[in-house]
N, C-alpha and C positions, 0 to 999 in steps of 0.2 A: 418360241414366242413363251409358252409356259415359264420355261425356266427362269428367265429372264424378269418374270410378273413375282415369281418365288424369291428372287433375289432384291426386287425393289421392295418386297413387302418386309423383307428381312432388315434391310437397310432403314427402311422407316420405324421398323421396332426400336434399333437399336438408337435410331434418335430419340422417340419419344422415350427412350429408358434415361438417357442422357441427359435429357431435358428436365424429366422430375426430378434425377440426383442432383441437378445443378440448383436446379430452384427451388428445392426444398416444399415442394409440394404438401397442401395441406392434408391432402388425402395420406399422406405418409408421415406425418407430425406425431414424432415421440411421446407419448404420453409422460407427464411429470412422475416419477418414481419415489422423491421424498416428499412426501403427504405431512402436513402439518398437524398436532395433533388437535389444535387452536389457530383460529383466525387469527393471524399477524404475528404468530410463530416463525422465530427464522433460525431454529437447531431443530432438527429429527431425532429422535433414540434411535439408533442402531441395535436391533435387537437378534438382526442372524448374525450368529461368529461368522460364516460367510462371507459376510459384507465390511465385518473390521478391516482396516490398513495393517500390515506390518509396521510393530511402533519400532522402528528401525531408524535412531539420532547417529546423524550424519556429523555433528559437530560436538564441542569439548562437555563434558561432564563440568566442568569447574565453570564457564560460562553460563550454563543452565542453573546451577547452585545457586548463582550471583542474581541471576534474572529473578528466579524463585523466592530469595529472602527480600528483592523490592518489592514484590508483589503483596508477601507478607507485612512488609511496615506500611502499606498502603491499606490492606482491609486491619492492621491494627489501630489506624487513624479513622476509618470512613469506615461505618458501621452498615450503612443503608445504600443504596445504588442510587446515583444521584443525578443519574443519565438519561432515565428513562426508558430503560431496557427492563421488559416486564416480566419472562418466566420465572414463577414464583421458586420454582428449582433452585436456581442458580441467585440466592439469596447472598450476601457477602458471606455469613457464617459458614455456609457452604462451600464455598468457595476457598476459604480461608482452610477449614477442613482436607478440602481435596488438596491443597497446595501441601499441607503437613504431612499426611500419609503419602504423597507421590514424593515428597521431598525424603522420604524415611526409608522407600523401594528405592529411589536412584542409589543410595549411599551403599543400601545392602546387597545390590544385584551385582552380580561379579561379571555378566557378559551383555549382549543384548538379548540372547533368549531367556535369559531369567527377566530383566525390564519387561519383555513383551509379554511374559505368564503373568507377570505380578499387577502388569497394567488390566490384561482381561479378566482378572479374577477380582478385583476389587474396584474396580471403577466404570462407571456407567459413560457411555461415547454417544455422543449427537454429530451428528454432520450438517453444517453450514447447509441451509437449502440453494444457495448459491442461485445461478442464471436460469429462469423459467422453472425454479423448482427440480432442477437437474443435477444440482450440486456443484456444479464449474465454478470456482473462483480465482478470476484475474486476480495475478499476484504481481505487483512492481516493487521494485526497491527507491530506498532514499536514504540520504546520507548528511554528515555535517561538512559542508564546505569550507575550505581555507584560502580564503582570497586575499591578495596585497591590497591596503588601503591606508588611506590617512584619516587626521581628527578634523582637517580644514580641509578645502576645496583647494586644489590645486591643478595646473593644464592637464597632467598627467590622472589626477582621481578628480572626475567628476560628478559620481552619479553616487544620489545619498540613498541611508537608509534613514528611515524614521521612526521615531518614537511616539506613542498615542498621543495623538494632540488636546489641547485644555477643551478643546469643544467635542469631544469625541461622543457619538451617540451611532445607535444604532438602527436603521440604516446610514451607513457616513457618505461620503462624494462615491461615483465611482471611479475609478483607475484614470479615464478620460477628463474626469472633472478635476481630478487631485494635478495632473499633472501640466493640462492646458490653462488651469488658473493660479497654477504656484501655491496651492492652499496649504501646503506645511511649512512653508518657510520659516524657520527657526525652531524647526523640531528633527533637525538632523541628530543623530548620533555618529554616522562614521561616512566616507566617502569611496566608493570604487572604483576601478580603472574601466568596468565595461557596462553598461546599463543590462545586457544579458544576465550578468554576474548578480548583479542587485534584483533583478527578477528572478533568479536561480535559486538566492536565500529565501525570499520569499514563498518559494513552492516549497522549499526542504522543511522551513519554518525554525532555523538556527544556524548558528556559522560562527565560525572564527577568524578575524581579521589581523593580518599580521602588518604592525606599523612599522616603519622606516626603521622606528630607535631597535628593531627584532621584537617587542612587546607585544602581547597578541589581546584583544578586547574579546570578549566572548557577547554573542547577542543571542537570545531567544525569543520565543514567541510571544508578544504582548497583545494583541488584538489582531480582528479582522472588521473590514468595512459592512462585513453582512449582507454582500453582495452574490450571486450565482458565482461557481467558480467553473472556467472555462479553459481548457485545455490546448494551452500551445500547439503538443502533439497529435493532438487531434483533430486541432483546426487546420495542420500540416496533413495530414491523412485527410484528411474531406478534400482538399482542395486539389488532391495528385500530386503533392511537393516529396512526399516522402511514402514508400509502403507499408501498409500497416505492419507488415512480418517484418520490417526494419526500422522501426520505430524503435527508438534507443537514445537515451542524450547524447550522447557523442554526434550519432545521426544528427541531432535535431542543432547542436553546437555549429557542427559542420555546415548546416544548410543556412544559419545566419551569418557566419563568418565570410559564407559565399554570399551571400544576398545580405548585406547591409540594409538596404534600402527599405526593406519589407519588413523589420524588425518592430518599428511603432507602430504601424499600424496592426500587426498580431497583437500585439500587449494589449493595446487599446481595446480588443476584443474580448479581454475577462475582465467584470467589471469590480471582482473582487479584489481586495487590495491589503498589503497584510501589515503590521506597524510592530516594531522589533523593541526590546526593552534588556539593557546592558544587565548581564549575570556576574554573579564570582567564580562560575565554574565551566571547567573545559567540556565536560560530558554531558550534552545535553538531556533535559527530564524530557518525558511526554507529558501529556494531558493530563494523566492521573498523580503526577507530580513525584514521580521516582525517575532514577537516571535510566535511559534505556541501553540496553545490552545489543553488540553488534549479532545478528543472526539470530537474536532469543526475542527479541521484543518487536510485534507486530503493531501495525494502525490500524485500525476497524471503525467503522462507524459504530459509537459505544452505543448509540439507540439502539441498535439489533442483536449488538454481540456484548457479553460482560465485561466490564471492564474488570483489569487484573486478573482474568483467568487464566486457567491452564488449556493448552489448544496445541496441537499437532497437525505441522502443513506436508502435503504431500505437493511436490510441483514438478511436472511435466518439463521433460525437455522442450524448449523453444519451437515451437511451430513455425514451420514456414510452409508458403501458398503451392500446393501442386497442382496435377491437374485433376480438375471435379472436387476438391478437396484441400483442407489444410493438411500436412502430415509433417508428424513429428522429425524434429531431427535426433541423429542417431545419440546415445548417451543415456546413462540410469535418469530417473527421477532422483529429486532430494528429499528427503524427508527427514523432520527434526520437530522437539517439541517448542512450544514459542510460548511465551508470556503476552497477554492484551494490554499493552501499557501506553498505547498513544493515538491520536486520532488524526486527521489532514482533511484539508480543503475540498478534495476530491475523492473522498473515501464516504460516501450518503448511500451504503446499499447494504445487502448480505451476498453480494457479487465482488467485494472488494476487498483487499488487504495490501499492506504497504510493509514490506519486511525493513527493519533498519541494518545498514552494513557497517556503520562506524564515521570515523573522521579521515578526512584527506582525499586526495586525489585517487588514490586504490579505492578506496570504499565508496567513493564516489560514482569511479568508472565502472563498476561492479556493479552497484546500484541500480544504475542507468541502464544496464544490460538486460536486467531482467523484465519480463515481458511476458509471462505465458500464464499458463493455467494449471487449475491443480482441483485438491480437495483442502476443507477445512474442518477440522474435528475440536470439539471442547470436550472435556473430561470433567465427570463428579464422581465423585465417592459414592458409593453401593450403600 
């Protein structure tokens, strides 16, 4: 009888332990470890060398040099930060000096070890506070889609992209009002085959449209309606349609291909609407007015991170749901230097960053598969 009582108590203790671990009980909450120096700061300097990342770059030196030069061109034209980022040490002049020194060290370094030593010796490293001041940044990807389309509506191409209307002001009408009242008639740029394609170009902010003649037209971001952005993927997760760990662009597209009758109702839950302009360049430009480079340009909230700045991203392998926790999938983390050259409707926090993957189907597929967490660091010359 006594042994049974001990067994019961043991089982009760195990159940209690699992309940605490599963619920994230307040008594075991981890205290924030990235404490800003001043209220409102979004970057914290790493002064303990043991906490610095290994500055190993997984992509080509050539693309990094090109992206650095693009940011340097930006700093030549813009001498003061116009986006509201307020940390004084990250002045445009300091950011420009940082890029020039880093570029010199990158060109002269013979290998990863040389570059890592150069960075540690010559640069201060600041980490993004991320979510709950714990340094966790949610990384996703974006790219430039190529869709078939036409300049006039046909039976095949019926879903338009619109230019900024003459009566535009912020806030403009919601997506539902625009579509149900046909408020943008006469402002069509081109027509696509699928309503989802037209929406996805809005999410990406740019695109290429291949006409029946073989000619392409390029569209870039013109303006947004000024309303709050609501993620289609997040809505599907909240409604239990797609598990969070399986949320990718390809799975989202597949869901609506299988449930086309649900598309309209979900689209109208996102009030924000994007307007476009026809541009004469194939490579899209970021929000700071320079070309974005695959795997070298990131989009962030420019009110919380320095426009044009040099950063270093460490992205863990995608996580999948396990028993009592999320476990990492096998594989090494990706790490690479990036330039902060773009922004996006869904990125309004110190815990988000979008990586640009490039143009076309392959880039879009790879971008859509990135849905993971990691750390983001910014560099400043000592």
